[in-house]
Phi, psi and omega in degrees: 000143176237155175245125178263124188277093185240336192271214186282073182232171175310126182295344180285344181242000183297139179094348178287157171242132177233141179286147174251114186264149174098126186303311183301315180295317179296321175296322179294312181300314178306308183304314179291321178292334177274001170239055189301129175077004180242144180284131173246125184298151177301320180296318180296317179296319176301316181296322179292308189291323177257018170053044174076001178230067184284148173290162177300338184263017187297323180297312175299318177300314182303315177298319178299316183294323177295319178300315181298317184291321174304319181295317177294324181281351171089002180199141179297329184279358180297322173238110188265137176275135180234160180304325182270352185155226184225150177223136177276115183278108179234143169288170182301141179050044174275352175249151178302324183297317180299314179298315179300315181297325176296318178297320177298316180293320177298324178294324178292326183283349184266140174269350183271119179296329179291319176293325177297315180299318179301313181295317180294322172297322178295324178293312183296332179297341182276351172276125178236081180081194183291129177299139173059033188293331185268010172233024185294155179097353178254124193307310182292321178292329177294326177291322179290329176295319181293321177300316177294321178297318178298321175299318179297316177301317179298318176296323177294318176303316182292320177299312180299321176300314181298315183289330175295317178299333180269007176083025183264028187302317181298322179293335192271344190305307183303313180304314184291325176302315176298319176299320181289330177291316182283339178231070191298340179255003182273107190286333184298319179294321176295321176300316181290325176294316175305312180296320176298317180295315180301313184291336179274007178085020183243066186294319180292324177293327179294319180291325178296328177298314178298320182293316180299314180299318180299317180296317182295318181289326179291317183288318190271320194236348175074028182229169179255160176300159178297161184298322181298325177284328173295319175301317179295324177299315179294325178295319179296316181301323181263008179050053184298131185291343178293345178271355185295152179300150177293153180292151181299139181296147179274125189265351186248126177296141179305136177088001177256134182288130184300327183295343180260008177259103188283148176223070195274355187303134172291172180299137181286150179286127177289148174077021180303141188224144170075202176066032182297318183295316182292322178296320181293327177299315178291331175298322181291324174294324176302316178298328178288336182275350182275159174305139177290344181184188181304326179240002181283156183284155169266167176233156171270125187243136173247125173249123179255105180265121184231163181173169183286166178304130173087007187273354172096033180293318180295311182302314182296312180299316182291320176302314179295320183297322179295324180299324189247013185302326185289345183279355183236076190287352177268358170130167179228119177258142182219138172214134169269109182282356169055042182295336182226028178295147185300329183273359176071022184270077178286135185279122174298147176308323182295322179298310183297316182294318180303317178294325181292315179299315177302319183301327178270008175076021179290125181295149186301324184293343181273348188271115182286167183276330186281137180304312182297321178293322174301314181296322176299317181292322178296321177290330179289322179295326179279346183305130180080359178260158173245105189234139170264127182241113181254109180256102193264142166065047183283144180279317187198176184291331180296330179286339186264322190306316181296342189263005180275123174288168177245004189271126171300138183102343174279151175233127179248128173243118177250146172237140183200158170279345180265148184287346175057044181303317178300327180292327176288320184283324186255326181260358178072025178296146174273114180281142178222124184256134175256117186260175174307158173293153167285169183294322178299316178294318176304314180294323178294319177301314180293325179296317180292329179276330190243351180095147184293322184289324182293318183291317182296327183290339183224059184301311179297325179292320177301319176301319183288323176301311182302315179298317182286341173274358182056026178061023177277120190302322181296311181298317177299319180297314179302312180293322182293322178299319182290324177292321178294332178282351178230064188299338179272353182275136175294152177289341176299328181295317178291321178297320178299317179299317180293321178294320181291337178256032187302336183256018179209174188249016182302322180294347186256054179236117185268005177108345175214169183301330181287338179245018176255108187303324177295319177295320182296316178297323183298330179305313178291319185298316184297340180278352186287151163292166185298319184293319179290322180296318178299316180297319178301317180296316180297324181292345174290339179278344187284139182287341182079182010281342178210171184223146177266166183298317181297319177295319175305317180298308177302316176306321179269359180069032180242171175276164177301321181292329182282326185279334183307310181295329175294324176290322176301318176298314182296318179291322178298331178263009176062026168272348170226158171237132172272083189282339174219154181305120180079005179237129187241146181207160168218163184284166189301326182285324171297323172305313178302316182295315177300322181295318180298323181281338190280329190075206185223066177274107178299332177300321179293316182292327180299320179299315180297314182292321176299320178306306184293321182297305185291324175292318180293325178296321179291324179290319184298322181286343168281328176289327180221095188297345182255012177290141175284134178299140181264343182264133184251354182224153180291154176298151176296167182301146179092350183263132179235093179296155180282146173236152188232134184290331185201180183301315186299317180291323176299316182293322179294324178294316179301314181305311182293317188273355187310306181302322182293312183297322178294319178294326183290326178299312180294315184296318183297319179292331184279335186252012174097008178254060188295323179295318174301321181300305183289330178285325173293323175299320179295318178297339181274349192300308183302311180303309185296322181291305181305322184261013168084015178270061186288329177290320174298320181296319177298317185296313183289327181291324176291323174297320179297319180300312177298320178293317181295324179292322178297330180274349187057036183269103181296325178294318177300315181296320180295319178293323178295318177298321181296316177293316177300319178303314181298312180297319182294323180292320181288340177271001179089015182252076187295320179298314177301319180296313180298324181292318177295324177294322179298316175299313182301316182298314180302316183291319181292327176292322177296328183273351184068027180267091186293323179303307181296326178301312181300314180301321185286325177298315179302323181278338171295318173298320180299316179302316177295324177305312182298336177266002183077017182260067190292320183295323178286341182283327188304316179299322178302313185291322179293325177293325178294317178299314182301316179295314179303317181297322181295333181250005175071032179268094185286330176293320175297318177298320177299318176297323180292315179298322183293317182294319175303309181303314180302314181292320184291325180291327171289340175268006178088002180268070189289326185293312181293326177300325182298316182296314178299315181294322174300316176300319179300314179302311183300314181293319179300318179295319181299318183274358178074022180271092185292323181296312179296321178296322177298322178291320181295316180297324175294317180295318178301320176297322177299316179298317179291324175297323175291333176275359180081007181264085190279344176290313178290324180301315181299314179304316183293320180295324182290324177294318178299319180295321180298322182285317182293329177290320179301324183271355173062039173263088194288325180294317176300325176301321179294323177299313179297318177299325175298315179296317181298316179298322175300315179297319180292321179299315180296332179276001180087004183268079184295323183295316178297320179298318181296316180299319182294314181292328178298319178297317178298320181296319179301316179293317180297321178298318176298323179277356185050045184263143183295339176301341181299326178295323185288321178294323176301318178297317177302312178300319181292327184270356180302121179095349181245354183207154175260014182300137182252146178297148174291129179286139170220149181275143173274001190300139172231091186292141178298000000 
């Protein structure tokens, strides 16, 4: 769940969207938002949030959650405390639900089916997937989700009725067929499908729908269709004239000569699919352009539609314009401004205005030569008229401004690959961004072009085609056209061709420049400055899925300040998307185009890999201050690695860059940078291991092993064996882990690397520890300690003492274990190793617990907890909380035990970790059983 800061909050944060973490917090916010402006009692909130089974600490937890939400909302008054409970202070219509309900009410009050459709589309655009999906499983909220879904379905039915009244029966058949499949018992959808089919001249198909529904209801529910459906069936059988389509709307206002009403819209694209939300947004803007009432004023609305090349802006704009053309009885103007055509033939504003004046029959001798005077005459001609102006494929704002009318009631829709930010800032245009199609919309597009049967017969292949087309409408249309031209060929043949050409754009050529994906992309590329064009090419070398500003700067050999305006230029022209603050991406086909332009300059790649390697090495040494640096040489010229002030910032960087780093390891190995590959994989080890990404750790270390073997690099192979051993142990493959550690030890011995030998001996003991073989683990740890002492590595000695203490207490020698764990704590504190200290305090707590000294055990766990929270190692925090709860339960502090386990459960729920179920069981059994949790170590040996 996210909260959008729109209401009575600090203006500096208003309009932002922030995620709300934690099931209970999300449920609390949802419960308050569903009672806008009304006080909800604390007891009622507790009942909703904890689903009728609250813990004893629910009141305190509720207050903490309220405090958290106030912080996210930016003001303490955002959630006000009342004597009876709490109220979420929201302005009128601050929730999507309230706005949607208003649009639905307005639709019911209107007698005009076009206006009803406009309001209902605007309402339905506010539904984004299943309501309250991220708080499912809580009874009251599930009931509310069902209520909201029913409101949505009712609005869909009303919209379909309005569209049928507008004569859209042929367009609705496919949509209604899908709705009847998804809602097999909802008779209104079947009623509407029958009517649409009958009006489309498919009487037999309409009757077949009724027959199928009758059979379904009888077999599944034992009932007959409703009377209204049976009446419709009878009316279809007798071909009742009352079922005939409505007459076509009259487009010319009385008293206006037909010859002076331009209708310039190009032909709409057949088989248009998807874009429901965007269409609804335009419908809402259309409603704003209309008179507010019989005497109320209208407004002039500008909609600035932008999106990347090939995303279907023109098709979308023309499709919507045809739907609403009857709402503009004084005409519809259209011009293709050719802002990004391959031949560079941009249409001047004077040429476009002359075409518009000609369309209104203005005599040539009345048209002045000066552009400003032409624009004035154009606005005079449109004065008092209601006209739709579609300005397609605009290059920039200067090309658009002379073409803007000044008359309230007119609506201007512009399309451009540029964001047209100045038009939004100075003319008050409404920005509308057209993204890639969703997978469902892409499948719908192919279905409309190739037929339902052909798509259903090769469903998995269709998914592959959609992915390789990057869900880009132009690419999908080109592929669909090729498939339509070969109706006897399986789609798998086409999918194979796309796979074989995975590194190029050749399959996406439709036969002319307008349908050649490469040519369409080039239209945007040619508009770039030389610096932005170079950066675009270089980004084709990046492994993705996105890139941060510092990495882009290193890739280009520039400073961060120099690269920023280039990124802004690429974003403005939709060759890049800033999908998160400071994070940039483009879809796969644009990446292919950029890669084609980039060539294969190893110097550019060297800068990129150096950036990630040296940045990751710096971050890794903050996660483990005693880690040996892996890089032995400075980065090449032009690279500015990232630096991190503390552990928290290093961890945040790793979390953000994880997908990029994983891809970089693979790409480095694939492009001849084997040393970068294995070294980068090694810098990832601690982060991936500590945070449980063990499958990813296995994958990158296998790649690292292959790269190191190609180099015949024994150090690289040893480190890769070491990383594989860690991942295999965490995945439960103890024998494989032990074998990899033995290989690593042999290689480190050959290299004379005593530090790594000591680390490996320690981990050989750790693998045996995980199998409960504590006596066998001890000799390995003692050898490790001896090696650490020989090289003066006090941090390593501390890890060794901690491990010995852990093994001895499990072997029953608690007194001797106590001494080792105390020595480990002292050494870790002296060396400043907070991570190691958290492990040692946890081990010391375990020893005290085994000695029956639960007071001292609790103190140790609290110290460990403080350190691990500071380091933000959240899963380790849950382990220590489990130990703390166990100690408190053993000491008779049931309330304290419950509180510790409840906190652990909250974190595990946020992490979506399976251990949450086990903690729930412990909480449920608290007070009814003496069962003790299974002990586990938080140790993460270097």
